[in-house]
N, C-alpha and C positions, 0 to 999 in steps of 0.2 A: 697162209703158208704156202709156198710153192712146192712142187712135186720135185724130188730130189732125182737126178740122174745118176744111175749106179753103174758101177764098172767092176771088174775083177778087184781092183786095189782098193775101193772104198766100201765094198759090200759088207765086209764082216763088221767093220766099225759101225756103219750105219744101223744095221740090224741089232747090234748088241747094246747101243748106247741108249736107246730110248726104251720107254715101257711098253707101247704098242706101237707096231710098225706094219704097214701095208706095202707090200712089193708087188708091182704090176710086171709080169714076165710077158714081153711083147716082142713084135717085129714091125718093122715099118711097112712091109709089104702085106701085113695081115688086115683084112677088112673089119673083122669082129674087133680087132685091137683098137681100130681106129674109131669104133663105135664106143669102146669103153673109155677111150682117153679123156674126152671133156667129162665125163661122169667122175673120173678120178679127180681131175683138176678141181671141180666143183666140191667134192667130198673133202679136200685138202684144206679148202676154204672154211668149210663148215665144222669139221672136226679137228679143231686146233689141238687137242691133246693127243692126236695121233700123227705119226711122221708117215709120209707117203713117199715111196720111192718108185723109179721106173728102171728095168734092166731089159736092155735089147738082148735077145737070146741069141742072134746071129752074131753079135760082137762079143758076147761073153759066154760062150758054150759051154765051159766047164762048170760054171755056176749052175746053169740051167740043168745040165747032166746030173749034178750032184742033187738036186732037188726033184730029179726025175720028171722034169717037164716035157710032155709029149703033146699036148695041145696048148694052144694059146688062144686068146688070153687066159693066163693063169695068175689069180692073186694069191699069195701067200700072206698069211698073218702070223706075225710074231710077237710075242709077248716075253719081255725080259731076255731076249736073245734066242729063244727057242719057237719052233713052229708049232701053233696051235690049231691053225685051220687053213684050208684052201678053198677058193672058189675057180672053178674052171668054166671057161665061156663067158658070153655076155650075161649081165644080169642088170637089173634095174638099178638106178642109183640108190633108191629106196632099199632094195634087197641088200646091196652091199652094205649100206649104212647099218642095217638091223644085225647083219652078222658081226661087224666090227664091233658094234657097241656092247655085243656080249663080253668082249674082253676088256672093257674099261673099268 
């Protein structure tokens, strides 16, 4: 499953319709975000029961502000539409997988 691009208009629907959702808050200019991006892509293929999305904070600042994003990359994990966890900064693919699996 590929990672869904998220915007102001599809964010709410995306996080509320799936059981476990991981949203990667990023910016194109952010080097740590570029490091995390392929890890998120790989996890989206491995964890089929999880929906992964990416939201560009420069293009969708209102959502980033709503969730208090001050450092990127930030991964927010939602379960049944509610935020249950977040990971700030770069992490190993295994570390992200371990955190996400707690909510399956």
